[in-house]
C-alpha positions as a Markdown table, in Angstrom:
| # | Residue | x | y | z |
|---|---|---|---|---|
| 1 | Met | -48.4 | 0.1 | -28.7 |
| 2 | Val | -50.3 | 1.6 | -31.5 |
| 3 | Arg | -53.5 | 0.0 | -32.7 |
| 4 | Thr | -53.3 | -0.9 | -36.4 |
| 5 | Gln | -55.9 | -2.4 | -38.7 |
| 6 | Ile | -54.8 | -4.8 | -41.4 |
| 7 | Tyr | -56.6 | -6.8 | -44.1 |
| 8 | Leu | -55.9 | -10.5 | -44.5 |
| 9 | Thr | -56.9 | -12.9 | -47.2 |
| 10 | Glu | -59.3 | -15.7 | -46.1 |
| 11 | His | -56.4 | -18.1 | -46.3 |
| 12 | Gln | -54.1 | -16.0 | -44.2 |
| 13 | Arg | -56.8 | -15.5 | -41.6 |
| 14 | Val | -57.5 | -19.3 | -41.4 |
| 15 | Glu | -53.8 | -20.2 | -41.2 |
| 16 | Leu | -53.0 | -17.5 | -38.7 |
| 17 | Ser | -55.9 | -18.7 | -36.5 |
| 18 | Ala | -54.6 | -22.3 | -36.7 |
| 19 | Ile | -51.1 | -21.3 | -35.8 |
| 20 | Ser | -52.3 | -19.1 | -33.0 |
| 21 | Lys | -54.2 | -22.0 | -31.5 |
| 22 | Ala | -51.3 | -24.5 | -32.0 |
| 23 | Leu | -48.8 | -22.1 | -30.3 |
| 24 | Gly | -51.1 | -20.8 | -27.7 |
| 25 | Lys | -50.4 | -17.2 | -28.8 |
| 26 | Lys | -52.7 | -14.4 | -29.8 |
| 27 | Gln | -52.9 | -13.6 | -33.5 |
| 28 | Ser | -51.7 | -10.0 | -32.8 |
| 29 | Glu | -48.6 | -11.4 | -31.1 |
| 30 | Leu | -47.8 | -13.6 | -34.1 |
| 31 | Ile | -48.3 | -10.6 | -36.4 |
| 32 | Arg | -45.9 | -8.5 | -34.4 |
| 33 | Glu | -43.3 | -11.2 | -34.3 |
| 34 | Ala | -43.6 | -11.6 | -38.1 |
| 35 | Val | -43.3 | -7.8 | -38.6 |
| 36 | Asp | -40.2 | -7.8 | -36.3 |
| 37 | Arg | -38.6 | -10.6 | -38.4 |
| 38 | Leu | -39.3 | -8.7 | -41.6 |
| 39 | Ile | -37.8 | -5.5 | -40.2 |
| 40 | Asp | -34.7 | -7.4 | -39.2 |
| 41 | Gln | -34.3 | -9.0 | -42.6 |
| 42 | Val | -34.9 | -5.9 | -44.6 |
| 43 | Gly | -32.7 | -3.8 | -42.2 |
| 44 | His | -29.8 | -6.2 | -42.6 |
| 45 | Ser | -30.2 | -6.2 | -46.4 |
| 46 | Arg | -30.4 | -2.5 | -46.5 |
| 47 | Arg | -27.2 | -2.1 | -44.4 |
| 48 | Glu | -25.4 | -4.5 | -46.8 |
| 49 | Val | -26.5 | -2.4 | -49.8 |
| 50 | Val | -25.3 | 0.9 | -48.1 |
| 51 | Leu | -22.0 | -0.7 | -47.2 |
| 52 | Arg | -21.5 | -2.0 | -50.7 |
| 53 | Glu | -22.3 | 1.4 | -52.2 |
| 54 | Ala | -19.9 | 3.1 | -49.9 |
| 55 | Ala | -17.0 | 0.7 | -50.6 |
| 56 | Gly | -14.3 | 2.5 | -52.4 |
| 57 | Ile | -15.9 | 5.9 | -52.5 |
| 58 | Trp | -12.6 | 7.5 | -51.4 |
| 59 | Lys | -10.3 | 5.4 | -53.7 |
| 60 | Asp | -9.6 | 8.2 | -56.2 |
| 61 | Arg | -9.1 | 11.0 | -53.6 |
| 62 | Lys | -5.7 | 12.6 | -53.8 |
| 63 | Asp | -6.1 | 14.9 | -50.7 |
| 64 | Leu | -6.0 | 12.0 | -48.2 |
| 65 | Pro | -2.9 | 10.5 | -46.5 |
| 66 | Asp | -1.5 | 7.2 | -47.7 |
| 67 | Phe | -3.2 | 4.9 | -45.4 |
| 68 | Lys | -1.2 | 1.9 | -46.4 |
| 69 | Ala | 2.0 | 3.6 | -45.4 |
| 70 | Ile | 0.4 | 4.7 | -42.1 |
| 71 | Arg | -0.7 | 1.1 | -41.4 |
| 72 | Ala | 2.7 | -0.2 | -42.3 |
| 73 | Glu | 4.3 | 2.2 | -39.9 |
| 74 | Trp | 2.0 | 1.0 | -37.2 |
| 75 | Asp | 2.8 | -2.6 | -37.9 |
| 76 | Arg | 6.5 | -1.8 | -37.5 |
| 77 | Asn | 6.0 | -0.4 | -34.1 |
């Protein structure tokens, strides 16, 4: 692990301390869990954006085979 220093507001520090005591976990552990959740949320949203942006990027290409015809041929077999 890499040691990192962060600044918290007084309210954040008090609430984090209370949650830490209630759950029996270290504050650093709670912060790591929160960062992991944020990474998962943002990563998922970022993947959705990339997929949406990529949707249809080949729709006007004329140099590609007719995929509908190829799929129809596969379905017949």
